[in-house]
N, C-alpha and C positions, 0 to 999 in steps of 0.2 A: 382597927381587931375587930376579927371573927370573936364570936359570942361561943365557947367553947359548953361541948356540951352530952352526955350520955345519959341513953336511954337501954335498960334492960331487960331481955326478953328469952321467953324458953322455946324452945321447938321441938314436941317427938314426934314422929311418927314412923307408926310402926308398917310390916308390909311383912306380906305372906306371900311366898313366890313359887310355884313347883316347878320345883330347878333341886335338886342336890345342894347339902348348905357347902360343900369344896367348892362349885361351882358359880355362887354369889359373892361367895370373898374373894376368890380368883376374877372375876368380873370387876374389883377395886383393886384387887394387889399387882395387876401384872400388866403393866403401861399400855401395851396393844391391843387389849381385852379394856381399858376402862376407857381408853378413846374412841370406844365404839363406840360407849351408852354416853361422856358425861356429857356436860352441858343443855340447855332447856330452849334454844333460837335455833333450829338448821340453818337459816339465811343469816348469821354469825359468821363472820370470815375468819379460822382461825390464827393464832398468829404463833406461838409457843405452846408445846407441852411438854413439861420432864415429870415425870415419876421413879422415885427411889423408895417404894414402899418397905419400910424399916422403920425398927425404934430409930430414933437419931436420923432419918432420913426427911426427903422433901419432896416437895410436890409443887409446880406450875402451871400457871394455865394463863395465857393472853390470847384475849376472841376483840377482833370490830365489832361493833353494832352496825346496822344498815344506815341510821346516823354519824359512825366514824368515832363513836366516845370508845375507847378502849378498856377494856374491862378486864381486870388483874386480881387474879385470884395465888395465895402466896399459902404452901400450909409447911408444919413442919412433923412428923408425927412420932409419938411421943413413947405408947404401949402399941406393939404387937402381938398380938397372941392367938396362933396359926388358927383357923376354921372358929374362935370362941369368939375375940373382939379388936376392936383397935380403938385408939383416942389421936385425936391427930388437936393442931390448933393452926390457925387461918386467920389470916386479912386477907380483907375485900376491900379494892379502889376500883372509882370514875376517873380515866387520864389519872392523876396526881391527886387526886383527892381520897384519904380513907376513908370509907363510908361505915366500918366495920372490924370487929375483932371480935373473933368465935373459939368460944372450947367444943367441942363436937366427939362423942361415945358412940362407937356402933357396935351392936352386940348383935351375934347369932347363936339361932339353937336348929335343931332338927326337929322337925316336927313332920306328923304321919300326913304321905303325897311331897313334904317338901323341904324348906325354911322359911321360922319367923325372923326379918333382921326389924333393927328395934334404933332409932336412928335418934340423938337427943345433942342438940344443938344449943348451948346458951350463947346467948349472941348480944353483943351491946353496940347497937348504935351510935354514930360520933356527931358530936358537934350541928347535929340541928338535920341531919338524913331522915326523910322521913320515909321507908319504909312502905309503908302501907300496904300491908303482905303482899309483899313481892318478892322478897324471900324465902318465904312458905309455899308459894305458887312455881316460885322456879325449882323448889329443890323438891318437889312432887313430880313435877315435869321431868326432874331427872330420875325420879325413882320408878316413873311410867318408863324412858328408854333403857331402864334397867332390866327392869323384868320382861321388856320386848327381846332384848339382849340374851337375860341366863334362860328365857322360856322361848326362844328360838326352835327350829327346826335339829336337832341333832346331826344329819344326815347332812346338814350344805355346814360352812364353818363362818362363821360367825363374826 
């Protein structure tokens, strides 16, 4: 019998984008756009991606690492206020092992020259999974990709 445990933490990341608020919000909301920036490892193989961005909607993503480990993400959108905020719950799995369950809130505000985004994730790591900061690092890499996407050259399609 395996030992069951929970380890709670909160991650907060604030980012400032030189892009209009609707462009930043839509990069999360439109499947073709989110697929362009979401993820933190370019060398991993995408297996599945689905996004239904609305209250009651869902999102799923499965990728295979270079070692063949399947990383699966399954989310449910709880609250969506266009161009202001959204709240979603999600779990992460490595192969068949659930490593975490989270509640995340993403707030947006216009600011001179662009958009302020505040991401807060309340996460519980499960059954001895030792994250060692990789969730924070992966999320920050994803937001670096988001910056490149929304601040890209407007004369070229993103």
